[in-house]
C-alpha positions in Angstrom: 55.5 -65.9 15.4 54.4 -68.2 18.2 56.3 -69.9 21.0 56.0 -73.6 21.7 53.6 -73.3 24.6 52.1 -69.9 24.5 51.8 -66.9 22.1 54.2 -64.0 22.4 51.3 -61.7 23.0 50.6 -63.7 26.2 54.1 -64.1 27.4 55.3 -60.5 26.8 53.7 -57.1 27.3 51.7 -56.1 24.3 53.3 -52.7 23.8 56.8 -54.1 23.5 55.9 -56.7 20.9 54.0 -54.1 19.0 57.1 -51.9 19.1 59.1 -54.8 17.8 56.8 -55.2 14.8 56.9 -51.4 14.1 60.7 -51.4 14.1 60.9 -54.5 11.9 58.4 -53.1 9.4 60.4 -49.8 9.2 63.2 -51.8 7.6 63.6 -52.3 3.9 63.7 -55.9 2.5 67.0 -57.6 3.6 68.0 -54.6 5.7 69.6 -55.7 9.0 69.4 -54.4 12.5 71.4 -55.5 15.5 69.8 -56.9 18.6 71.2 -54.0 20.6 69.8 -51.6 18.0 66.4 -53.3 18.1 66.2 -53.1 21.9 67.2 -49.4 21.8 64.5 -48.5 19.3 61.9 -50.6 21.2 62.7 -48.6 24.3 62.3 -45.3 22.5 58.9 -46.3 21.2 57.5 -47.5 24.5 59.2 -44.7 26.4 60.3 -46.9 29.2 62.7 -49.7 30.0 61.6 -53.3 30.2 63.2 -56.0 32.3 62.4 -58.6 29.6 63.4 -56.8 26.4 66.5 -59.0 26.1 64.4 -62.1 26.8 61.9 -61.1 24.2 64.6 -60.6 21.6 66.1 -64.0 22.4 62.8 -65.7 22.0 62.1 -64.0 18.8 65.5 -65.2 17.5 64.8 -68.8 18.5 61.2 -69.1 17.5 60.2 -66.5 14.9 63.0 -67.5 12.6 61.5 -71.0 12.4 58.5 -69.5 10.6 60.8 -67.9 8.0 59.8 -64.4 9.0 63.2 -63.4 10.3 66.7 -64.5 9.5 69.2 -65.1 12.3 72.7 -63.9 11.5 75.2 -65.1 14.1 72.5 -64.5 16.8 73.3 -60.8 16.7 71.1 -59.4 13.9 67.6 -59.5 12.4 67.0 -59.2 8.7 63.7 -58.5 7.1 62.9 -60.9 4.3 59.5 -60.1 2.8 58.7 -57.0 1.0 55.2 -56.7 2.6 54.6 -55.7 6.2 54.6 -58.2 8.9 51.3 -58.4 10.8 51.0 -58.7 14.5 49.6 -62.1 15.4 46.3 -62.4 17.3 46.1 -64.1 20.6 43.4 -66.7 21.4 41.8 -64.1 23.7 41.7 -61.6 20.9 40.1 -64.1 18.6 37.5 -65.0 21.2 36.7 -61.3 21.7 36.5 -60.7 17.9 34.2 -63.7 17.4 31.9 -62.3 20.1 31.9 -58.8 18.6 31.1 -60.2 15.1 28.0 -61.9 16.4 26.7 -58.7 17.9 24.5 -56.2 16.0 27.3 -53.6 16.2 29.4 -55.5 13.7 26.9 -54.6 10.9 27.8 -50.9 11.4 31.3 -51.6 10.1 31.1 -54.7 7.9 28.7 -56.1 5.4 27.0 -59.4 6.4 28.9 -61.6 3.8 32.3 -60.3 5.2 31.2 -61.1 8.8 30.1 -64.6 7.8 33.4 -65.2 6.1 35.5 -64.1 9.1 33.3 -66.2 11.5 33.9 -69.2 9.3 37.6 -68.7 9.7 37.1 -68.5 13.5 35.0 -71.6 13.6 37.5 -73.5 15.8 37.7 -70.6 18.3 35.8 -71.3 21.6 32.5 -69.6 22.3 32.3 -67.1 25.2 29.2 -65.1 26.1 30.6 -61.8 27.5 27.1 -60.6 28.5 27.3 -63.1 31.4 30.6 -61.7 32.6 29.6 -58.0 32.8 27.0 -56.5 35.2 24.6 -54.5 32.9 22.4 -53.4 35.8 20.8 -50.0 34.9 21.9 -50.3 31.3 19.5 -49.7 28.4 18.6 -52.6 26.1 20.9 -53.4 23.2 20.2 -51.4 20.0 18.8 -52.8 16.8 20.1 -51.1 13.6 18.0 -50.8 10.5 19.4 -50.0 7.0 18.9 -46.3 7.4 20.9 -46.2 10.7 23.7 -48.2 9.2 23.9 -46.0 6.2 23.9 -42.8 8.3 26.6 -44.3 10.7 28.9 -45.1 7.9 28.5 -41.7 6.3 29.3 -40.0 9.6 32.3 -42.3 10.1 33.5 -41.4 6.6 33.1 -37.7 7.4 35.1 -38.1 10.6 37.9 -40.1 9.0 38.2 -37.8 5.9 37.8 -34.5 7.9 34.7 -33.5 5.9 32.1 -30.9 6.8 28.5 -32.1 6.8 24.9 -30.8 6.5 22.3 -32.8 8.4 18.9 -32.6 10.2 18.8 -33.3 13.9 15.7 -33.9 16.0 15.9 -32.3 19.5 14.4 -33.7 22.7 11.1 -31.8 22.0 10.8 -33.4 18.6 11.8 -30.3 16.6 13.8 -30.7 13.4 16.9 -28.5 13.3 18.9 -28.0 10.1 22.6 -28.0 10.8 24.9 -26.6 8.0 28.6 -27.0 7.6 29.3 -28.6 10.9 32.7 -30.4 11.5 32.3 -33.9 13.0 35.4 -35.0 14.9 34.4 -38.0 17.0 31.9 -40.8 17.3 31.4 -41.9 20.9 29.4 -44.7 22.5 27.5 -44.6 25.8 27.3 -48.0 27.4 24.6 -47.0 29.8 22.3 -45.5 27.2 23.4 -48.0 24.5 23.6 -45.3 21.9 26.2 -43.6 19.7 26.8 -39.8 19.9 28.4 -37.6 17.3 30.6 -34.8 18.6 30.8 -31.8 16.3 32.2 -28.3 16.1 29.9 -25.4 15.3 32.0 -22.8 13.5 29.4 -20.1 13.7 28.9 -20.4 17.4 32.6 -21.4 18.0 31.5 -24.2 20.3 31.4 -28.0 20.5 28.2 -30.0 20.8 27.0 -33.5 20.4 24.0 -35.2 18.8 22.4 -38.7 19.2 23.1 -40.4 15.9 19.7 -42.1 16.0 18.1 -38.6 15.7 20.2 -37.5 12.7 19.0 -37.7 9.1 19.4 -36.2 5.6 23.2 -36.3 5.9 25.2 -34.6 3.1 29.0 -34.9 2.9 30.7 -31.7 1.9 34.2 -30.7 1.0 37.2 -31.8 3.0 38.8 -29.2 5.2 42.6 -28.6 5.2 44.9 -30.2 7.8 45.6 -26.7 9.1 41.9 -25.9 9.5 41.2 -29.2 11.2 44.1 -28.7 13.6 42.8 -25.3 14.4 39.4 -26.8 15.3 41.1 -29.4 17.5 43.0 -26.7 19.3 39.8 -24.8 19.9 38.1 -28.0 21.1 40.9 -28.5 23.7 40.4 -24.9 24.9 36.7 -25.7 25.5 37.5 -28.5 27.9 37.1 -27.9 31.6 40.5 -26.9 33.0 40.1 -29.1 36.0 38.9 -32.8 35.8 36.3 -34.2 38.2 38.2 -36.3 40.7 36.4 -38.9 42.7 36.9 -42.0 44.9 34.8 -45.0 44.2 34.2 -47.7 46.9 33.4 -51.0 45.3 29.9 -51.7 46.7 27.3 -53.4 44.5 29.8 -53.5 41.6 30.2 -49.7 41.7 33.7 -49.7 40.1 32.5 -51.8 37.1 29.3 -49.8 36.7 30.9 -46.4 36.9 33.5 -47.4 34.3 30.6 -48.5 32.1 28.7 -45.2 32.7 31.7 -43.0 31.8 33.3 -45.2 29.1 32.9 -42.4 26.5 34.9 -39.9 28.5 38.7 -39.6 28.8 39.7 -40.6 32.3 42.6 -41.7 34.4 42.1 -44.5 37.0 44.3 -45.3 40.0 43.7 -48.1 42.5 44.3 -46.8 46.0 43.0 -49.8 47.9 41.6 -53.3 47.3 38.1 -51.9 47.2 38.7 -48.3 46.1 39.8 -46.5 43.0 40.4 -42.8 42.2 39.1 -41.5 38.8 40.1 -38.2 37.2 37.4 -37.5 34.5 38.1 -34.9 31.7 35.0 -33.4 30.1 33.4 -30.5 28.3 31.2 -28.0 30.2 28.0 -29.0 28.4 28.4 -32.5 29.8 28.7 -31.4 33.4 25.1 -31.7 34.5 24.7 -35.2 32.9 27.9 -36.3 34.6 26.8 -35.0 38.0 23.5 -36.9 37.7 25.4 -40.0 36.8 27.7 -39.6 39.8 24.8 -39.0 42.2 23.1 -42.3 41.1 25.8 -44.2 42.9 25.0 -42.6 46.3 27.6 -43.0 49.0 29.8 -45.3 46.9 31.2 -42.2 45.2 33.0 -39.3 47.0 33.8 -36.3 44.8 37.0 -34.5 45.8 37.3 -31.8 43.1 36.7 -29.3 41.6 34.9 -27.3 44.3 32.3 -26.0 41.9 31.1 -29.6 41.1 31.2 -30.5 44.8 28.9 -27.5 45.6 26.5 -28.4 42.7 26.1 -31.9 44.1 25.5 -30.5 47.6 22.8 -28.1 46.2 21.1 -31.0 44.4 21.1 -33.2 47.5 19.7 -30.3 49.6 16.9 -29.8 47.0 16.0 -33.5 47.0 15.8 -33.5 50.9 13.5 -30.4 50.8 11.2 -32.0 48.2 11.0 -35.2 50.3 
């Protein structure tokens, strides 16, 4: 499904092409859909109009049919030929990114070495690109090295999250004490770019509260029974209620790569970003209360490059910390 000069993923917005593949795969073999019907269903999926939907459809008619993926019927209909699903083609940029990731130690967390080597062989003609030279990692911890025990634990935890299973495990706290955790519900694995570590977010049913643990400090993991969809949804709803009602809103001035660095620092948090000037962005950061002090310390490390607008409670905490630092000095 490639155009003569450039791939569809490059020429058209990703979400519209993805929607096209979704609609096409929803058809049965040899079932037809009109161009107008295709465009209408694409718009419903992406929830907005597109000035190039018609152009995309025309290009798909002209080019994709040549690869025997689609059949043109009077230039008005698509018909799905194969029984199997049609996969979204990868762009050259995506292949370069994939090749870079597969050569990092993180790939071993998800794939066995023979699989990685097999994929890299298939990407042998893809250009090399060292992303580490393109990103400012000032203030970032050194990259992790994963031993067999860590990889085993990571995959067990990933399985527990995917299958909605409770776990027992031992966690070592900051003071070196071993803590036995029973029947906790893991719901997310997050990554801190600054600390270069993975965190496991869990729900403590006894205490009715969320918490997180550094995966490198977790051991003796036991997978327990799966929980029902209803129970899992109840936990997710309670999790949402534990989020702070008001996000932290701040303006970042791009001095000393502040915008790039703050996005790295808070990569594990849900946030909305808005560019308000060539050198300024506004970020709204959603978070849980137990993360607040850590977030404030991170914000303060940027000095005057960051201005916190809300909520007032966080603004006051920052002022108190600044005042305390001045008194100590």
